[in-house]
N, C-alpha and C positions, 0 to 999 in steps of 0.2 A: 547453436548454443544449447547446451544441456539444460534441462529444467533444474531450477534451484529452489531451495527451501530456506527462508530466513524470517527472523522476527520483524514485525511491523508495529512500531510504538506510536500511540496517539498521545498528544500533549494538549494542554489547556491554554495554548498561546505562546509557549516558549520552545517550540520545536527547533527553530533556527539556532538558538543558544545551545540547546542540548546537542544537536548534530555537530555544531562547531566544537563543542567540548569533546564529543566522541571522536572527532577527527584528530584532535590533539592527542587523545589516548591511543588510537589505533593507526593513525596516519591515513594516507589514501586520498582518494578523489571524492569530493562532495558535490553533488548536483542537487539543486533545489528549484522547485517551481512554486510560484505563489498563486493564490486564488485569482489575483488580478490578471495573470497570464492566461487564465482560462475563462475570461469574460466577466469576472466579478470585480471590476475596477472601482466601482462606486459603493462598495460595501465595507463594513467594519473589518471584514476578513481579507481585504485586498492585499495587505502586506504579509499576511500569515502564510505558512507553508501548506500547500495542498498536497505536495508529495516531495519527499527528500530521500536521497539514497547516498549512502556512504559505502564505498568499496575500498577495502584495505589492500595493500600490496600482498598480504598473506592469504587473501581469498575470503576474508570475512565480509559479509554484506549486512547492513543494517538500514532499514527503511523507517521513515517517520513522517508524521503530518500533525497539523493542528486540527483539533476537533471543530467541525463546522457548526456544531450545535451547542446549545447551552447545557446539555445534559451530560457533559463529561464527568465521569466518576472515576476516581483513582484506581479502583479495582478493575476497570474495563479499559486498560491502556495497551494491552498487547494482543496482537493478532498474528497469525502465521500466513506468510505470503508464499505462493507457488508461482513462479514466473519462468518464462522461456519462450521459445518459438516452435516447439513441437506440439502442434495443435491437437493431434490425436491423443497424445499422452496426457496433456493438460485437461482436455475435455473429459477424458476418462476419469481423471482424479475428481473433477468437478461433479460428474454424474454420481460418483460414489459418495463424495462428501456432502452433497446437497440433498441426497436421499433422506427424507425424514427430518430435514433441517429447516430452519427459518431463513429464507432467502431474502436478504436486504437489497441486493442488486442482482438482477438476473444476468447470466453470462451472455453479454452482447456487446457490440461495438460501442465505444465511449468517445467522448469529445477529443481525447488525445490520440485517437486512431487505433488503439489496441482493443481487443476483446477482453472484457473484465467482468468478474462477478464476485459477490461477497455473500457469505452465508455463515450462520452459527449452527454448528452441527448438534446432534442430539446429546452431546456431552457438554455443551456450552462453550466450545472453542470456536472462535471466529476465524474463518479462512478467507483469504483473498486469492483469486486465480486471475493471472494476467497473461494473455497470449499475445506476444509482440507481433506487430506487422500483419495482423489478420484483418480481412475486410468484413468479417461478420457474416 
């Protein structure tokens, strides 16, 4: 799979409704994972979306999640996601993007099995890098 770049939107609790709406608009396949599916069954976030992805027949990809914290601010709702399985390419992007950046999540293996990192670059843009199927 080639690396792809797409928006990642954060919601204050209504990611499911938003993604279902976008599915009506763009068509395609919607996959969602809740916080409960990743070990947070007994929390207020259990039924909220930890990660959702809509892929349209025309090749559009939109990702979204519900903010796990109470500090969700309307202006901080969009990040850019880089994902794929080309480890060398994606690590190269990460190295450049995270240089001089504020790293929120170091690029390392996560509970869902992929290598993932998140940073806010020197221009204030939040980037997420996900390398599929890597052992870390």
